[in-house]
PQR file with spaces between the fields and no chain letter, atoms N, CA, C, O and H, PARSE charges and radii, in Angstrom:
ATOM       1  N    MET     1      -6.241    4.722  -28.651 -0.4000 1.5000
ATOM       2  CA   MET     1      -6.545    3.957  -27.456 -0.0000 2.0000
ATOM       3  C    MET     1      -5.232    3.472  -26.848  0.5500 1.7000
ATOM       4  O    MET     1      -4.415    2.857  -27.533 -0.5500 1.4000
ATOM       5  N    SER     2      -5.032    3.751  -25.558 -0.4000 1.5000
ATOM       6  CA   SER     2      -3.789    3.348  -24.913 -0.0000 2.0000
ATOM       7  C    SER     2      -3.880    1.919  -24.392  0.5500 1.7000
ATOM       8  O    SER     2      -4.962    1.414  -24.094 -0.5500 1.4000
ATOM       9  H    SER     2      -5.696    4.251  -25.001  0.4000 1.0000
ATOM      10  N    GLU     3      -2.728    1.286  -24.291 -0.4000 1.5000
ATOM      11  CA   GLU     3      -2.648   -0.095  -23.836 -0.0000 2.0000
ATOM      12  C    GLU     3      -2.498   -0.119  -22.318  0.5500 1.7000
ATOM      13  O    GLU     3      -1.748    0.681  -21.760 -0.5500 1.4000
ATOM      14  H    GLU     3      -1.849    1.695  -24.533  0.4000 1.0000
ATOM      15  N    PHE     4      -3.200   -1.023  -21.646 -0.4000 1.5000
ATOM      16  CA   PHE     4      -3.106   -1.162  -20.198 -0.0000 2.0000
ATOM      17  C    PHE     4      -1.746   -1.739  -19.822  0.5500 1.7000
ATOM      18  O    PHE     4      -1.294   -2.724  -20.404 -0.5500 1.4000
ATOM      19  H    PHE     4      -3.809   -1.674  -22.100  0.4000 1.0000
ATOM      20  N    VAL     5      -1.100   -1.108  -18.837 -0.4000 1.5000
ATOM      21  CA   VAL     5       0.169   -1.608  -18.311 -0.0000 2.0000
ATOM      22  C    VAL     5      -0.038   -1.923  -16.847  0.5500 1.7000
ATOM      23  O    VAL     5      -0.408   -1.046  -16.066 -0.5500 1.4000
ATOM      24  H    VAL     5      -1.467   -0.307  -18.364  0.4000 1.0000
ATOM      25  N    ASP     6       0.196   -3.157  -16.468 -0.4000 1.5000
ATOM      26  CA   ASP     6       0.052   -3.583  -15.083 -0.0000 2.0000
ATOM      27  C    ASP     6       1.114   -2.880  -14.232  0.5500 1.7000
ATOM      28  O    ASP     6       2.303   -3.079  -14.482 -0.5500 1.4000
ATOM      29  H    ASP     6       0.497   -3.869  -17.102  0.4000 1.0000
ATOM      30  N    PRO     7       0.731   -2.057  -13.225 -0.5600 1.5000
ATOM      31  CA   PRO     7       1.725   -1.338  -12.433  0.2800 2.0000
ATOM      32  C    PRO     7       2.658   -2.256  -11.658  0.5500 1.7000
ATOM      33  O    PRO     7       3.784   -1.866  -11.349 -0.5500 1.4000
ATOM      34  N    LEU     8       2.216   -3.462  -11.339 -0.4000 1.5000
ATOM      35  CA   LEU     8       3.080   -4.405  -10.617 -0.0000 2.0000
ATOM      36  C    LEU     8       4.235   -4.903  -11.467  0.5500 1.7000
ATOM      37  O    LEU     8       5.244   -5.369  -10.937 -0.5500 1.4000
ATOM      38  H    LEU     8       1.302   -3.779  -11.590  0.4000 1.0000
ATOM      39  N    SER     9       4.092   -4.806  -12.791 -0.4000 1.5000
ATOM      40  CA   SER     9       5.137   -5.303  -13.673 -0.0000 2.0000
ATOM      41  C    SER     9       6.254   -4.283  -13.894  0.5500 1.7000
ATOM      42  O    SER     9       7.278   -4.606  -14.496 -0.5500 1.4000
ATOM      43  H    SER     9       3.273   -4.427  -13.221  0.4000 1.0000
ATOM      44  N    ARG    10       6.065   -3.077  -13.418 -0.4000 1.5000
ATOM      45  CA   ARG    10       7.054   -2.023  -13.600 -0.0000 2.0000
ATOM      46  C    ARG    10       7.978   -1.993  -12.392  0.5500 1.7000
ATOM      47  O    ARG    10       7.536   -1.598  -11.313 -0.5500 1.4000
ATOM      48  H    ARG    10       5.233   -2.815  -12.929  0.4000 1.0000
ATOM      49  N    PRO    11       9.244   -2.393  -12.521 -0.5600 1.5000
ATOM      50  CA   PRO    11      10.144   -2.478  -11.378  0.2800 2.0000
ATOM      51  C    PRO    11      10.416   -1.160  -10.685  0.5500 1.7000
ATOM      52  O    PRO    11      10.683   -1.152   -9.483 -0.5500 1.4000
ATOM      53  N    ALA    12      10.356   -0.040  -11.401 -0.4000 1.5000
ATOM      54  CA   ALA    12      10.656    1.250  -10.798 -0.0000 2.0000
ATOM      55  C    ALA    12       9.421    1.904  -10.171  0.5500 1.7000
ATOM      56  O    ALA    12       9.529    2.948   -9.527 -0.5500 1.4000
ATOM      57  H    ALA    12      10.139   -0.047  -12.377  0.4000 1.0000
ATOM      58  N    ALA    13       8.270    1.300  -10.357 -0.4000 1.5000
ATOM      59  CA   ALA    13       7.041    1.895   -9.848 -0.0000 2.0000
ATOM      60  C    ALA    13       6.995    1.852   -8.335  0.5500 1.7000
ATOM      61  O    ALA    13       7.382    0.860   -7.718 -0.5500 1.4000
ATOM      62  H    ALA    13       8.183    0.453  -10.880  0.4000 1.0000
ATOM      63  N    SER    14       6.515    2.945   -7.737 -0.4000 1.5000
ATOM      64  CA   SER    14       6.291    2.983   -6.295 -0.0000 2.0000
ATOM      65  C    SER    14       4.850    2.579   -6.042  0.5500 1.7000
ATOM      66  O    SER    14       3.926    3.377   -6.198 -0.5500 1.4000
ATOM      67  H    SER    14       6.200    3.751   -8.238  0.4000 1.0000
ATOM      68  N    ILE    15       4.680    1.347   -5.656 -0.4000 1.5000
ATOM      69  CA   ILE    15       3.354    0.790   -5.428 -0.0000 2.0000
ATOM      70  C    ILE    15       3.175    0.601   -3.933  0.5500 1.7000
ATOM      71  O    ILE    15       4.044    0.053   -3.255 -0.5500 1.4000
ATOM      72  H    ILE    15       5.431    0.699   -5.530  0.4000 1.0000
ATOM      73  N    PHE    16       2.037    1.060   -3.426 -0.4000 1.5000
ATOM      74  CA   PHE    16       1.738    0.940   -2.007 -0.0000 2.0000
ATOM      75  C    PHE    16       0.569   -0.019   -1.807  0.5500 1.7000
ATOM      76  O    PHE    16      -0.434    0.046   -2.518 -0.5500 1.4000
ATOM      77  H    PHE    16       1.331    1.505   -3.976  0.4000 1.0000
ATOM      78  N    PHE    17       0.713   -0.898   -0.838 -0.4000 1.5000
ATOM      79  CA   PHE    17      -0.355   -1.808   -0.446 -0.0000 2.0000
ATOM      80  C    PHE    17      -0.999   -1.243    0.814  0.5500 1.7000
ATOM      81  O    PHE    17      -0.302   -0.832    1.741 -0.5500 1.4000
ATOM      82  H    PHE    17       1.528   -0.950   -0.260  0.4000 1.0000
ATOM      83  N    VAL    18      -2.327   -1.224    0.847 -0.4000 1.5000
ATOM      84  CA   VAL    18      -3.083   -0.723    1.986 -0.0000 2.0000
ATOM      85  C    VAL    18      -4.057   -1.800    2.405  0.5500 1.7000
ATOM      86  O    VAL    18      -4.754   -2.371    1.567 -0.5500 1.4000
ATOM      87  H    VAL    18      -2.893   -1.558    0.094  0.4000 1.0000
ATOM      88  N    GLY    19      -4.112   -2.081    3.693 -0.4000 1.5000
ATOM      89  CA   GLY    19      -5.031   -3.099    4.197 -0.0000 2.0000
ATOM      90  C    GLY    19      -5.080   -3.058    5.706  0.5500 1.7000
ATOM      91  O    GLY    19      -4.523   -2.153    6.326 -0.5500 1.4000
ATOM      92  H    GLY    19      -3.546   -1.617    4.374  0.4000 1.0000
ATOM      93  N    ARG    20      -5.741   -4.029    6.298 -0.4000 1.5000
ATOM      94  CA   ARG    20      -5.880   -4.084    7.752 -0.0000 2.0000
ATOM      95  C    ARG    20      -5.158   -5.293    8.306  0.5500 1.7000
ATOM      96  O    ARG    20      -5.089   -6.340    7.662 -0.5500 1.4000
ATOM      97  H    ARG    20      -6.194   -4.765    5.794  0.4000 1.0000
ATOM      98  N    ASP    21      -4.621   -5.142    9.508 -0.4000 1.5000
ATOM      99  CA   ASP    21      -3.971   -6.265   10.171 -0.0000 2.0000
ATOM     100  C    ASP    21      -4.950   -6.942   11.126  0.5500 1.7000
ATOM     101  O    ASP    21      -6.118   -6.558   11.189 -0.5500 1.4000
ATOM     102  H    ASP    21      -4.678   -4.291   10.031  0.4000 1.0000
ATOM     103  N    GLN    22      -4.488   -7.935   11.862 -0.4000 1.5000
ATOM     104  CA   GLN    22      -5.360   -8.697   12.755 -0.0000 2.0000
ATOM     105  C    GLN    22      -5.934   -7.848   13.890  0.5500 1.7000
ATOM     106  O    GLN    22      -6.994   -8.169   14.427 -0.5500 1.4000
ATOM     107  H    GLN    22      -3.539   -8.247   11.811  0.4000 1.0000
ATOM     108  N    GLN    23      -5.245   -6.773   14.256 -0.4000 1.5000
ATOM     109  CA   GLN    23      -5.715   -5.902   15.337 -0.0000 2.0000
ATOM     110  C    GLN    23      -6.650   -4.802   14.829  0.5500 1.7000
ATOM     111  O    GLN    23      -7.161   -4.012   15.624 -0.5500 1.4000
ATOM     112  H    GLN    23      -4.384   -6.512   13.819  0.4000 1.0000
ATOM     113  N    GLY    24      -6.875   -4.743   13.536 -0.4000 1.5000
ATOM     114  CA   GLY    24      -7.772   -3.747   12.966 -0.0000 2.0000
ATOM     115  C    GLY    24      -7.098   -2.460   12.554  0.5500 1.7000
ATOM     116  O    GLY    24      -7.768   -1.539   12.087 -0.5500 1.4000
ATOM     117  H    GLY    24      -6.460   -5.384   12.891  0.4000 1.0000
ATOM     118  N    ASN    25      -5.778   -2.371   12.716 -0.4000 1.5000
ATOM     119  CA   ASN    25      -5.038   -1.191   12.277 -0.0000 2.0000
ATOM     120  C    ASN    25      -4.971   -1.162   10.754  0.5500 1.7000
ATOM     121  O    ASN    25      -4.981   -2.209   10.106 -0.5500 1.4000
ATOM     122  H    ASN    25      -5.234   -3.120   13.095  0.4000 1.0000
ATOM     123  N    TRP    26      -4.903    0.018   10.201 -0.4000 1.5000
ATOM     124  CA   TRP    26      -4.680    0.156    8.770 -0.0000 2.0000
ATOM     125  C    TRP    26      -3.180    0.155    8.534  0.5500 1.7000
ATOM     126  O    TRP    26      -2.443    0.886    9.194 -0.5500 1.4000
ATOM     127  H    TRP    26      -4.895    0.867   10.728  0.4000 1.0000
ATOM     128  N    VAL    27      -2.730   -0.660    7.601 -0.4000 1.5000
ATOM     129  CA   VAL    27      -1.318   -0.843    7.315 -0.0000 2.0000
ATOM     130  C    VAL    27      -1.024   -0.325    5.911  0.5500 1.7000
ATOM     131  O    VAL    27      -1.770   -0.589    4.968 -0.5500 1.4000
ATOM     132  H    VAL    27      -3.329   -1.254    7.064  0.4000 1.0000
ATOM     133  N    VAL    28       0.069    0.412    5.790 -0.4000 1.5000
ATOM     134  CA   VAL    28       0.555    0.852    4.487 -0.0000 2.0000
ATOM     135  C    VAL    28       1.967    0.321    4.351  0.5500 1.7000
ATOM     136  O    VAL    28       2.785    0.447    5.263 -0.5500 1.4000
ATOM     137  H    VAL    28       0.675    0.627    6.555  0.4000 1.0000
ATOM     138  N    ARG    29       2.243   -0.277    3.198 -0.4000 1.5000
ATOM     139  CA   ARG    29       3.604   -0.747    2.940 -0.0000 2.0000
ATOM     140  C    ARG    29       3.923   -0.595    1.470  0.5500 1.7000
ATOM     141  O    ARG    29       3.172   -1.044    0.605 -0.5500 1.4000
ATOM     142  H    ARG    29       1.578   -0.379    2.458  0.4000 1.0000
ATOM     143  N    GLU    30       5.052    0.048    1.198 -0.4000 1.5000
ATOM     144  CA   GLU    30       5.512    0.176   -0.173 -0.0000 2.0000
ATOM     145  C    GLU    30       5.935   -1.198   -0.670  0.5500 1.7000
ATOM     146  O    GLU    30       6.359   -2.044    0.117 -0.5500 1.4000
ATOM     147  H    GLU    30       5.662    0.414    1.902  0.4000 1.0000
ATOM     148  N    LYS    31       5.822   -1.419   -1.965 -0.4000 1.5000
ATOM     149  CA   LYS    31       6.121   -2.725   -2.555 -0.0000 2.0000
ATOM     150  C    LYS    31       7.489   -3.252   -2.126  0.5500 1.7000
ATOM     151  O    LYS    31       7.627   -4.435   -1.813 -0.5500 1.4000
ATOM     152  H    LYS    31       5.477   -0.732   -2.604  0.4000 1.0000
ATOM     153  N    ASN    32       8.489   -2.391   -2.110 -0.4000 1.5000
ATOM     154  CA   ASN    32       9.837   -2.840   -1.748 -0.0000 2.0000
ATOM     155  C    ASN    32      10.091   -2.808   -0.240  0.5500 1.7000
ATOM     156  O    ASN    32      11.184   -3.161    0.203 -0.5500 1.4000
ATOM     157  H    ASN    32       8.376   -1.430   -2.364  0.4000 1.0000
ATOM     158  N    GLY    33       9.106   -2.393    0.553 -0.4000 1.5000
ATOM     159  CA   GLY    33       9.240   -2.385    2.004 -0.0000 2.0000
ATOM     160  C    GLY    33      10.007   -1.202    2.566  0.5500 1.7000
ATOM     161  O    GLY    33      10.273   -1.162    3.767 -0.5500 1.4000
ATOM     162  H    GLY    33       8.218   -2.106    0.193  0.4000 1.0000
ATOM     163  N    ALA    34      10.370   -0.232    1.727 -0.4000 1.5000
ATOM     164  CA   ALA    34      11.175    0.901    2.178 -0.0000 2.0000
ATOM     165  C    ALA    34      10.376    1.934    2.966  0.5500 1.7000
ATOM     166  O    ALA    34      10.957    2.697    3.738 -0.5500 1.4000
ATOM     167  H    ALA    34      10.153   -0.265    0.751  0.4000 1.0000
ATOM     168  N    LEU    35       9.069    1.975    2.791 -0.4000 1.5000
ATOM     169  CA   LEU    35       8.246    2.991    3.420 -0.0000 2.0000
ATOM     170  C    LEU    35       6.933    2.370    3.840  0.5500 1.7000
ATOM     171  O    LEU    35       6.391    1.519    3.135 -0.5500 1.4000
ATOM     172  H    LEU    35       8.597    1.355    2.164  0.4000 1.0000
ATOM     173  N    GLY    36       6.419    2.784    4.974 -0.4000 1.5000
ATOM     174  CA   GLY    36       5.145    2.261    5.431 -0.0000 2.0000
ATOM     175  C    GLY    36       4.792    2.757    6.806  0.5500 1.7000
ATOM     176  O    GLY    36       5.510    3.569    7.388 -0.5500 1.4000
ATOM     177  H    GLY    36       6.859    3.475    5.548  0.4000 1.0000
ATOM     178  N    GLY    37       3.673    2.264    7.333 -0.4000 1.5000
ATOM     179  CA   GLY    37       3.261    2.665    8.662 -0.0000 2.0000
ATOM     180  C    GLY    37       1.936    2.050    9.059  0.5500 1.7000
ATOM     181  O    GLY    37       1.267    1.397    8.258 -0.5500 1.4000
ATOM     182  H    GLY    37       3.090    1.604    6.860  0.4000 1.0000
ATOM     183  N    LEU    38       1.564    2.274   10.334 -0.4000 1.5000
ATOM     184  CA   LEU    38       0.292    1.826   10.891 -0.0000 2.0000
ATOM     185  C    LEU    38      -0.576    3.040   11.145  0.5500 1.7000
ATOM     186  O    LEU    38      -0.081    4.078   11.584 -0.5500 1.4000
ATOM     187  H    LEU    38       2.108    2.805   10.984  0.4000 1.0000
ATOM     188  N    PHE    39      -1.874    2.919   10.873 -0.4000 1.5000
ATOM     189  CA   PHE    39      -2.789    4.047   11.006 -0.0000 2.0000
ATOM     190  C    PHE    39      -4.091    3.584   11.630  0.5500 1.7000
ATOM     191  O    PHE    39      -4.468    2.418   11.510 -0.5500 1.4000
ATOM     192  H    PHE    39      -2.276    2.076   10.517  0.4000 1.0000
ATOM     193  N    VAL    40      -4.785    4.512   12.306 -0.4000 1.5000
ATOM     194  CA   VAL    40      -6.038    4.146   12.974 -0.0000 2.0000
ATOM     195  C    VAL    40      -7.222    4.101   12.022  0.5500 1.7000
ATOM     196  O    VAL    40      -8.221    3.443   12.313 -0.5500 1.4000
ATOM     197  H    VAL    40      -4.479    5.459   12.403  0.4000 1.0000
ATOM     198  N    ASP    41      -7.127    4.791   10.887 -0.4000 1.5000
ATOM     199  CA   ASP    41      -8.232    4.721    9.930 -0.0000 2.0000
ATOM     200  C    ASP    41      -7.728    4.778    8.487  0.5500 1.7000
ATOM     201  O    ASP    41      -6.580    5.133    8.220 -0.5500 1.4000
ATOM     202  H    ASP    41      -6.315    5.325   10.650  0.4000 1.0000
ATOM     203  N    ARG    42      -8.612    4.422    7.582 -0.4000 1.5000
ATOM     204  CA   ARG    42      -8.270    4.347    6.165 -0.0000 2.0000
ATOM     205  C    ARG    42      -7.870    5.704    5.618  0.5500 1.7000
ATOM     206  O    ARG    42      -6.917    5.805    4.845 -0.5500 1.4000
ATOM     207  H    ARG    42      -9.545    4.134    7.798  0.4000 1.0000
ATOM     208  N    ALA    43      -8.582    6.740    6.007 -0.4000 1.5000
ATOM     209  CA   ALA    43      -8.306    8.076    5.481 -0.0000 2.0000
ATOM     210  C    ALA    43      -6.872    8.506    5.773  0.5500 1.7000
ATOM     211  O    ALA    43      -6.204    9.067    4.905 -0.5500 1.4000
ATOM     212  H    ALA    43      -9.356    6.658    6.635  0.4000 1.0000
ATOM     213  N    GLN    44      -6.400    8.248    6.980 -0.4000 1.5000
ATOM     214  CA   GLN    44      -5.027    8.619    7.335 -0.0000 2.0000
ATOM     215  C    GLN    44      -4.009    7.782    6.561  0.5500 1.7000
ATOM     216  O    GLN    44      -2.948    8.282    6.185 -0.5500 1.4000
ATOM     217  H    GLN    44      -6.942    7.792    7.685  0.4000 1.0000
ATOM     218  N    ALA    45      -4.329    6.523    6.326 -0.4000 1.5000
ATOM     219  CA   ALA    45      -3.425    5.650    5.564 -0.0000 2.0000
ATOM     220  C    ALA    45      -3.282    6.150    4.124  0.5500 1.7000
ATOM     221  O    ALA    45      -2.170    6.236    3.602 -0.5500 1.4000
ATOM     222  H    ALA    45      -5.190    6.117    6.631  0.4000 1.0000
ATOM     223  N    ILE    46      -4.393    6.476    3.493 -0.4000 1.5000
ATOM     224  CA   ILE    46      -4.361    6.973    2.116 -0.0000 2.0000
ATOM     225  C    ILE    46      -3.671    8.336    2.059  0.5500 1.7000
ATOM     226  O    ILE    46      -2.902    8.604    1.136 -0.5500 1.4000
ATOM     227  H    ILE    46      -5.296    6.407    3.917  0.4000 1.0000
ATOM     228  N    LYS    47      -3.941    9.187    3.033 -0.4000 1.5000
ATOM     229  CA   LYS    47      -3.296   10.504    3.088 -0.0000 2.0000
ATOM     230  C    LYS    47      -1.776   10.360    3.162  0.5500 1.7000
ATOM     231  O    LYS    47      -1.047   11.117    2.521 -0.5500 1.4000
ATOM     232  H    LYS    47      -4.565    8.968    3.783  0.4000 1.0000
ATOM     233  N    PHE    48      -1.296    9.384    3.946 -0.4000 1.5000
ATOM     234  CA   PHE    48       0.140    9.126    4.056 -0.0000 2.0000
ATOM     235  C    PHE    48       0.732    8.777    2.695  0.5500 1.7000
ATOM     236  O    PHE    48       1.781    9.297    2.312 -0.5500 1.4000
ATOM     237  H    PHE    48      -1.888    8.769    4.467  0.4000 1.0000
ATOM     238  N    VAL    49       0.056    7.900    1.973 -0.4000 1.5000
ATOM     239  CA   VAL    49       0.542    7.492    0.649 -0.0000 2.0000
ATOM     240  C    VAL    49       0.579    8.690   -0.296  0.5500 1.7000
ATOM     241  O    VAL    49       1.571    8.902   -0.994 -0.5500 1.4000
ATOM     242  H    VAL    49      -0.796    7.478    2.284  0.4000 1.0000
ATOM     243  N    LEU    50      -0.484    9.462   -0.320 -0.4000 1.5000
ATOM     244  CA   LEU    50      -0.546   10.608   -1.230 -0.0000 2.0000
ATOM     245  C    LEU    50       0.506   11.664   -0.894  0.5500 1.7000
ATOM     246  O    LEU    50       1.055   12.296   -1.796 -0.5500 1.4000
ATOM     247  H    LEU    50      -1.289    9.290    0.246  0.4000 1.0000
ATOM     248  N    LYS    51       0.790   11.857    0.387 -0.4000 1.5000
ATOM     249  CA   LYS    51       1.805   12.834    0.793 -0.0000 2.0000
ATOM     250  C    LYS    51       3.225   12.355    0.489  0.5500 1.7000
ATOM     251  O    LYS    51       4.149   13.165    0.416 -0.5500 1.4000
ATOM     252  H    LYS    51       0.343   11.343    1.120  0.4000 1.0000
ATOM     253  N    SER    52       3.399   11.060    0.314 -0.4000 1.5000
ATOM     254  CA   SER    52       4.735   10.542    0.027 -0.0000 2.0000
ATOM     255  C    SER    52       5.248   11.033   -1.324  0.5500 1.7000
ATOM     256  O    SER    52       6.454   11.085   -1.563 -0.5500 1.4000
ATOM     257  H    SER    52       2.648   10.402    0.374  0.4000 1.0000
ATOM     258  N    ARG    53       4.308   11.394   -2.207 -0.4000 1.5000
ATOM     259  CA   ARG    53       4.627   11.871   -3.565 -0.0000 2.0000
ATOM     260  C    ARG    53       5.465   10.868   -4.348  0.5500 1.7000
ATOM     261  O    ARG    53       6.118   11.231   -5.326 -0.5500 1.4000
ATOM     262  H    ARG    53       3.328   11.351   -2.014  0.4000 1.0000
ATOM     263  N    ARG    54       5.446    9.628   -3.926 -0.4000 1.5000
ATOM     264  CA   ARG    54       6.191    8.574   -4.607 -0.0000 2.0000
ATOM     265  C    ARG    54       5.264    7.552   -5.230  0.5500 1.7000
ATOM     266  O    ARG    54       5.715    6.683   -5.976 -0.5500 1.4000
ATOM     267  H    ARG    54       4.915    9.333   -3.132  0.4000 1.0000
ATOM     268  N    SER    55       3.984    7.641   -4.939 -0.4000 1.5000
ATOM     269  CA   SER    55       3.075    6.579   -5.361 -0.0000 2.0000
ATOM     270  C    SER    55       2.689    6.693   -6.825  0.5500 1.7000
ATOM     271  O    SER    55       2.374    7.773   -7.327 -0.5500 1.4000
ATOM     272  H    SER    55       3.619    8.347   -4.333  0.4000 1.0000
ATOM     273  N    GLU    56       2.724    5.570   -7.484 -0.4000 1.5000
ATOM     274  CA   GLU    56       2.196    5.454   -8.838 -0.0000 2.0000
ATOM     275  C    GLU    56       0.933    4.614   -8.822  0.5500 1.7000
ATOM     276  O    GLU    56       0.116    4.682   -9.740 -0.5500 1.4000
ATOM     277  H    GLU    56       2.980    4.693   -7.076  0.4000 1.0000
ATOM     278  N    ALA    57       0.780    3.817   -7.765 -0.4000 1.5000
ATOM     279  CA   ALA    57      -0.411    2.988   -7.637 -0.0000 2.0000
ATOM     280  C    ALA    57      -0.658    2.685   -6.172  0.5500 1.7000
ATOM     281  O    ALA    57       0.279    2.525   -5.391 -0.5500 1.4000
ATOM     282  H    ALA    57       1.444    3.762   -7.020  0.4000 1.0000
ATOM     283  N    ILE    58      -1.933    2.607   -5.809 -0.4000 1.5000
ATOM     284  CA   ILE    58      -2.339    2.187   -4.473 -0.0000 2.0000
ATOM     285  C    ILE    58      -3.212    0.960   -4.663  0.5500 1.7000
ATOM     286  O    ILE    58      -4.214    0.996   -5.378 -0.5500 1.4000
ATOM     287  H    ILE    58      -2.695    2.737   -6.444  0.4000 1.0000
ATOM     288  N    ILE    59      -2.823   -0.117   -4.018 -0.4000 1.5000
ATOM     289  CA   ILE    59      -3.602   -1.348   -4.102 -0.0000 2.0000
ATOM     290  C    ILE    59      -4.184   -1.601   -2.723  0.5500 1.7000
ATOM     291  O    ILE    59      -3.451   -1.794   -1.753 -0.5500 1.4000
ATOM     292  H    ILE    59      -2.010   -0.147   -3.437  0.4000 1.0000
ATOM     293  N    GLU    60      -5.522   -1.599   -2.645 -0.4000 1.5000
ATOM     294  CA   GLU    60      -6.190   -1.781   -1.359 -0.0000 2.0000
ATOM     295  C    GLU    60      -6.761   -3.194   -1.279  0.5500 1.7000
ATOM     296  O    GLU    60      -7.469   -3.655   -2.175 -0.5500 1.4000
ATOM     297  H    GLU    60      -6.117   -1.442   -3.434  0.4000 1.0000
ATOM     298  N    PHE    61      -6.433   -3.860   -0.182 -0.4000 1.5000
ATOM     299  CA   PHE    61      -6.964   -5.193    0.063 -0.0000 2.0000
ATOM     300  C    PHE    61      -8.358   -5.076    0.644  0.5500 1.7000
ATOM     301  O    PHE    61      -8.669   -4.098    1.325 -0.5500 1.4000
ATOM     302  H    PHE    61      -5.859   -3.486    0.546  0.4000 1.0000
ATOM     303  N    SER    62      -9.195   -6.058    0.383 -0.4000 1.5000
ATOM     304  CA   SER    62     -10.555   -6.041    0.922 -0.0000 2.0000
ATOM     305  C    SER    62     -10.499   -6.111    2.443  0.5500 1.7000
ATOM     306  O    SER    62      -9.541   -6.642    3.003 -0.5500 1.4000
ATOM     307  H    SER    62      -8.943   -6.851   -0.170  0.4000 1.0000
ATOM     308  N    PRO    63     -11.524   -5.576    3.119 -0.5600 1.5000
ATOM     309  CA   PRO    63     -11.517   -5.575    4.585  0.2800 2.0000
ATOM     310  C    PRO    63     -11.425   -6.962    5.205  0.5500 1.7000
ATOM     311  O    PRO    63     -11.003   -7.094    6.354 -0.5500 1.4000
ATOM     312  N    GLU    64     -11.808   -7.989    4.474 -0.4000 1.5000
ATOM     313  CA   GLU    64     -11.773   -9.338    5.028 -0.0000 2.0000
ATOM     314  C    GLU    64     -10.373   -9.947    5.020  0.5500 1.7000
ATOM     315  O    GLU    64     -10.140  -10.953    5.690 -0.5500 1.4000
ATOM     316  H    GLU    64     -12.151   -7.883    3.541  0.4000 1.0000
ATOM     317  N    LEU    65      -9.454   -9.369    4.287 -0.4000 1.5000
ATOM     318  CA   LEU    65      -8.114   -9.939    4.118 -0.0000 2.0000
ATOM     319  C    LEU    65      -7.169   -9.439    5.195  0.5500 1.7000
ATOM     320  O    LEU    65      -7.066   -8.233    5.420 -0.5500 1.4000
ATOM     321  H    LEU    65      -9.643   -8.552    3.742  0.4000 1.0000
ATOM     322  N    GLU    66      -6.473  -10.362    5.868 -0.4000 1.5000
ATOM     323  CA   GLU    66      -5.470   -9.968    6.850 -0.0000 2.0000
ATOM     324  C    GLU    66      -4.223   -9.472    6.122  0.5500 1.7000
ATOM     325  O    GLU    66      -3.889   -9.955    5.040 -0.5500 1.4000
ATOM     326  H    GLU    66      -6.558  -11.342    5.685  0.4000 1.0000
ATOM     327  N    PHE    67      -3.563   -8.530    6.712 -0.4000 1.5000
ATOM     328  CA   PHE    67      -2.386   -7.917    6.088 -0.0000 2.0000
ATOM     329  C    PHE    67      -1.271   -7.883    7.117  0.5500 1.7000
ATOM     330  O    PHE    67      -1.387   -7.206    8.139 -0.5500 1.4000
ATOM     331  H    PHE    67      -3.834   -8.138    7.591  0.4000 1.0000
ATOM     332  N    ALA    68      -0.194   -8.608    6.858 -0.4000 1.5000
ATOM     333  CA   ALA    68       0.925   -8.688    7.795 -0.0000 2.0000
ATOM     334  C    ALA    68       1.620   -7.345    7.916  0.5500 1.7000
ATOM     335  O    ALA    68       1.786   -6.638    6.922 -0.5500 1.4000
ATOM     336  H    ALA    68      -0.099   -9.158    6.028  0.4000 1.0000
ATOM     337  N    THR    69       2.031   -6.985    9.135 -0.4000 1.5000
ATOM     338  CA   THR    69       2.724   -5.728    9.361 -0.0000 2.0000
ATOM     339  C    THR    69       4.234   -5.895    9.357  0.5500 1.7000
ATOM     340  O    THR    69       4.965   -4.908    9.431 -0.5500 1.4000
ATOM     341  H    THR    69       1.897   -7.559    9.942  0.4000 1.0000
ATOM     342  N    VAL    70       4.705   -7.120    9.273 -0.4000 1.5000
ATOM     343  CA   VAL    70       6.141   -7.392    9.286 -0.0000 2.0000
ATOM     344  C    VAL    70       6.646   -7.479    7.864  0.5500 1.7000
ATOM     345  O    VAL    70       6.135   -8.261    7.062 -0.5500 1.4000
ATOM     346  H    VAL    70       4.111   -7.922    9.213  0.4000 1.0000
ATOM     347  N    ALA    71       7.643   -6.681    7.550 -0.4000 1.5000
ATOM     348  CA   ALA    71       8.218   -6.705    6.203 -0.0000 2.0000
ATOM     349  C    ALA    71       9.020   -7.980    5.995  0.5500 1.7000
ATOM     350  O    ALA    71       9.708   -8.454    6.899 -0.5500 1.4000
ATOM     351  H    ALA    71       8.059   -6.046    8.201  0.4000 1.0000
ATOM     352  N    GLU    72       8.920   -8.519    4.801 -0.4000 1.5000
ATOM     353  CA   GLU    72       9.666   -9.726    4.464 -0.0000 2.0000
ATOM     354  C    GLU    72      11.135   -9.359    4.262  0.5500 1.7000
ATOM     355  O    GLU    72      11.435   -8.274    3.764 -0.5500 1.4000
ATOM     356  H    GLU    72       8.361   -8.134    4.067  0.4000 1.0000
ATOM     357  N    PRO    73      12.064  -10.258    4.645 -0.5600 1.5000
ATOM     358  CA   PRO    73      13.490   -9.942    4.483  0.2800 2.0000
ATOM     359  C    PRO    73      13.912   -9.879    3.030  0.5500 1.7000
ATOM     360  O    PRO    73      15.080   -9.624    2.737 -0.5500 1.4000
């Protein structure tokens, strides 16, 4: 039986956050802010992450949660 490892605890992991902003756009942002974008639907947002070939985890926020499109400094 393997032990669960939280992907957020791995510094080298490419983790992508997916959610919606106040305007209803789908937002994708890599954990470190190096890669991301705005999309008109969820399918295109997920496709972007999968095509990046860098993802180890995708964390999707619930539709009720606002997601800022501005990367933190």
